N, C-alpha and C positions, 0 to 999 in steps of 0.2 A: 334808396336815396331819392328824395323828392326833388323835383325841378321847380324852380320858381320863375315864372314869366315876368320879365321886367314891367314896371308900371307904365312905361311909355310904348308898350306893344298893345295894340287893340285887335281883338279877335275879328276875323272875317269869315263869314259862313256862306255856303251856297243857299239857294232859295229853300231847299229842303232841310236846312239846319246843320248840314255836315260842315265841320270846321275845315277850312282850306288853308289857314295860316293866320298870320298876324300882319298888321301894318305898324311898322316902327316909326315913331314920330321923333324927330330931332330938329330943333330950331326951325320950325315951320316947313320942314321938308319931310317926306314920307317915303318909306321903302317897304317893299313886300318881303315877308319872311315866310318861307315854306315850312312844312311840317317837320322837316329835318333841321330847322334853325338856320338855313342858308339865307343870307340877306342879299336882296337885289339892289339895283341902283336907286338912289334917292331922286325924287321928283315930286310931283303933286299927288294928292290923295287919290284922284281918279285913276291915274296911271298905276299906282300901287294896287288898287282894287282890280283893275283889268288884268294885271300880270297874274294875280292869284286866281282869278276866274279862268284865265286861259290855261294855267298850269293844272288847276284842280288838284285832286289827290293823285294825279299821275306821277308825281315825284316819288311815290312809294312803289311804282310798278316795276322799276328796274331792279336788277340783282345787285346787292351790295355785299362786300366781303371786308372783314377786319383784317388788316395786315399789321403784323407786329415786327 
């Protein structure tokens, strides 16, 4: 099953090129989206970039379990 990234999500990378997430654009507001697809609060572009930079790929470091 292929996943399609919405056209209003812009990739955000670390300086070394590693993908950290996306910045979702909605009506001149921007929100960080982590690698698991979780969307943060909307604000300005810089705040969204900073949120992704602070989080980094650390969102993948915790253990996750599927509960049915």
